[in-house]
N, C-alpha and C positions, 0 to 999 in steps of 0.2 A: 790764332784760329787753328784749331786742331785738325781740320780737314787737310792741312798741309803736312801733317806728320806721317811718317812711315815707321813702324816699329821694327827694330832690329835686335840682334843679339838674343837675349833671354825672352824678350816679348815675341819674337818670331818663333822661338821654340815652344812657348806656351800657347801660341795662337790656336792650335788645333783642340785646346782643352776648353775653350770658351764656347758656351751656348748662349748666344746673344738674343735679346729681345729688343726690338725697335719700337719706340713709343712716339706717336704723333699726337698733337693736339692742336686745335684751332677754335677760336670763338670770335663772335662779332666784336667783343670788347677788346680784342688784342690790337685792333687798328693796324693791321698788317697789309701792306699793299704788295702787289707784284707776284709773279709766278712762284718765287721761292717760299712764299708764306703758305701756299696751299698744302693740304694734307698729302696729296699725291706727290708733290715735289719734295716735301720733307722725307716721305718714304723713299723715293728714288735716290735722294742725296745720301741717306743713311745706309741703304742697301749697297750702293756703290763703295761707300767707305768700308763697310764690313768686308765686302769681297776683296778689297785692296789689302786689308790687314790679314786676310785669311780666317776670318771668324765665321762660324756657321750661325746663320740666322734661323732660330727655330720657331719664331713667332713674330708677327707684327701687330701691334695694338694700336688703335686710333680712336680718339674721342673727338668727333667733329661737332661743333656747336656747344661745347661745354666750357664754362669759365674755369680759369686756373685757380680761382679762390675756393672752389668747391672740390674736395677730394673724393666726393661720392660720384665718380665717373665710371660708367659700365666697364670699359676696357681697362682702365687703371686698376679697378678692383679685380678683374680677371688676372691681370699680369702679376698683382701682389699675391693672389692665390697660387699661381704657378711657381712663384718664387718660394713660397712656403712648402710647396711640393717638391722642391730641389730641381725643378725642371729648367731653370734659368740661373746662370751665374754671371751675366753681363747685361746690363740695361744701358741703352744709348739713346739720347735725344738730340735734336738739333741745337737747342740751347736749354739753359736752366729754367726759363719761363715756360717751356713746353711741359716740363714735369709738374709745375705748379707756380702760383703766385701768392699763395699764403706762406709767409716765410717761416712760420713756426712748424707747420705741417711738412712743408717741403724739406726743411732743415732736419726734422725727425726722420724722415725717409733716408736722407743722405748720411746723417751721423750716427743713426741707430738702426733702423730696419735693415738697410742694405748690408752694412758690415756684419750684423748679427746672423744674417743668412748667407754669408760668404759671397755677396754679390759686388761686383765691380760697377761703378756707375761712370758714364762719360757724358758730359754735355759738350758736343763737338765744338760749336762756334764759340763757346766761352772758355775754352782751354782747361776744362775741369775733368780730371780723371782721379778717381779715389784710390788708384793703385800708385799714384805718384804724389810727391809732396808740393803740389801746385795748387792747393784748394783754399788757401787763406782768403781768397777773395770771394768764395762762395756765399758766406752768411751775408756780406754786404750786397751781393747781387740779388739775393733772396729778398732782402729789405727793399731795395729799389724796385724790383718787380712788383711787390705789393703796393708800394707807393704809387707806382704807375697806374695800377689797376684801380686804386682808390681815387685817383685824379679822374680817370675815365668814368668811374661810377658817379662822381659828383656832377660831371658834365652831362651825363645821361639823364640824371635825376633833374637837373636844372632845365634841360630841354623838355622833359615830360611836364614839369611844373608850369612852364611857359604855356605849353599846348593846353593844359587843364585850365589855366586862367583865361584863355582865349575861347574856351568851350569847344576844343576840337577833340574828337574820338580818337583814342590811342590804343584801344584794345586789339588783340589779335583777331578775334571773332566777334562780329556784331551781336548785340543783345537779341535774344529770341524775339521774333516779330519784326525785326529790321534786317537790312542788308547794307553792306558798304557801297557807297557811291563809286562806280567804276571810274568817274572823273576826278574824284577826290576821296582818298582813302580815309581821311579824318572827318568825313561827313556821312550821315546815315540817311538811308531812304527806306520807306515802308516796304516790307516784304508781304505782298498781297496773299501769299500762300499761308503764312504762319501768323499774320497779324490778327485775323479773326479769332485765333485760339486765345491770344493774349486778352483781347476785348472781352471774350466770354469768361475768362478767369476773373477779370475785374468785375464783371456783372455778378457773378455768383458771390464774390466778396462784398459787393454793395448791397446784396440782399441779406447779408449777415452770416454767410457761410464761411467757415474757417478752412485753412489749407487741407485738412484731412478729408472734409467733405468734397472739396474740389478735386483732390487727388482720386478719389473713388469715382467721381463722375467722368473724369477723363479716361480712367481705365475702362469704365463700362461702355463708354462711346468709342473706345479703341483709337484714342489719339496718341500718336507717337510722342515720345519725350524729346526735349531739345537735343540730347546727345545723339539720338538717331538721325535727326535732321542734319546735324553738323557732319556726321559721318557720311550720310547719303550724298552730301554735297561736296565731300572731299576736304572739309575744313579741319577735321581731327579724326584720327583713327583710334578712337577709344569706345569702350562698351561699359554700360552700367553693370552693377552686380546682378541685376535681374536679367539683363540680356545675356550674361554669361551663363546664368542658370537655365534660362529658357529662351534660346535664340529666336523662337517664333513669336511668342507673346510678351517677352520681357521688355520690348520696345514701348509697350503701353503703360508700363509702370513708371509713375512720376514720384520723385523723391520730395518729401515734405519741405526740405530746405529750399529746393528749386522754386517751388510755388511761392514760398514766403519771400524769397529774393526778388521774384518778378513783382509781387505785390508792393514791395518797399522801394522799388527802383524808380526814381523820378524821370529816368530816361523816356518812359512812356507818356509823359506830359510835355515832351519836346525839349527837355533840359539834358545836359550832359553833366553827369556827377562823376568826378575823378578823385584821385588821392584817397582811396577808401581804406588802404591798408597801411599798417606801421612797417617800416622797412629799416634794417640796420645793415651796414657794410659787413661783408663776410658771412653774415647770418642769413640774410634774405628777409622774407616776410616773417614777423613776429606776432602779428595779431590784426584784428580788425579795428578801424576807427569807428566811433560813434557817428551816426548820420549827420549830426550837427557840425562835425568836424570835416565833412567832405567839402570839396570845391564844386559848387553847383552853378552852372551858367544856363539861363533860361532861354527859350526860343531859338534853339539851334537847328531844329529839324521838325518834320511833321509829327504832331502828337497822335497817339492811339487813343488816349482818354483825356478828358479835360481835368484842369487842376482841381476843381471842386470835388470831382469824383475820387481823385487820388487822396485828397485830404480826409474825406469821409472814411475811406478804406483804411487809412493809417489809424484813425481814431478807433475804428472797429477792431483792428488787429491789437492795438494797445489794450483795449477793454477785455480782450480775450486772455490776456496775460495773468497768470495766477499771481496774486499779491504775495510777498514774502510773509511767512508765519512769524509771529512775535512771541517772545517769552518775557513777560513783564513789559518793560519799555524797550526791549532790545530785540532786533530781528533774530529769527532762529535759522541757522545754517540748514539747508536742505539735507546734507549728509547727516547732521544730528538728528533731524526729524526721522529719517529712515532707520537710523540706528536705535532710536528710542522706541519706535513702533515695534521693531523686532524684538527688543528687550521685553516689552510688555506682553507681546503676543506669545512669546516663548515661556512666560512665567506660569509655573505649574498651578497657582492657586486660583487663577481666574482666566478665561480666555480673552478678556478685553483689558483688564487692568491689574497692576500688582497691588499688594497691601500698602497702606500709607507708610508704615514703618520702613518698608524697603526703599521708599523714594526719598528718605532723608539724605541730605548732603553731608 
């Protein structure tokens, strides 16, 4: 444990030359219990250690709620920028896993980035100090940290999969038109304030109108979008691009994709649909699954529309999709279509088509 060390001799002489940065991190998947795990206690422990060694602490960086697998953390990026500006020459963390759990990226920082920028790195509780010859264990600790995180990821995924199969709602925010049951966070209740908006959206779709028509009608009737409702209720502090441009009227602008997602979501028939996204360890979400691949459990809460209406709306949505163009017996890529139209339109001989000789392969 390095917090037992006191540097003497040359270390003591060099102490005043170090400009130290303290880095703290904690996330729910770290599974750390006790006071020593908290951000505040990490910081206090490291500040006390630096004071004891006579090192000046020029900055404290902390990422609370960020996984160690993802190196795109706000304060970590700020610290690396400060290192590039030569404002820091010593980085200290409570242990190696605080810096990161991705063994390749964490190893790159320790073996490449820090040395190339003249930075000394110390993982206090792991006994790692890049100014000393005691770091042979570091690569193995990095691998173990990632293996631990992968094991936690599997357990979390298994837990969500089990809840999905039971028809329990696991989202952070209830779907528009519903609210979480205060007695059971995995159960949905009808939100009497926003449910009428959802019913009206489905009614317009049932009449044969598409998302663009519905979007315009909602704007005309000055109906706030779901993002506004979530922000007003304290669920999420985000704004749409329209709200940023026009704080007063942007709330009434609905995105096409939001309306389409509402119309395609079986939650409004009383079902819970889960496991909609493809997920990969260390990468995160890599794409959307097809509706037929979702886990759907019927009759889990009060529906806003009946199943027959939902089925009709799905057929109408599908009928509005533009079929792929064909070239002979083969479908034509949309990008090829656009490129070909531009080539023809730009041809000097005719505004609509090029001479046949120019179309020979």
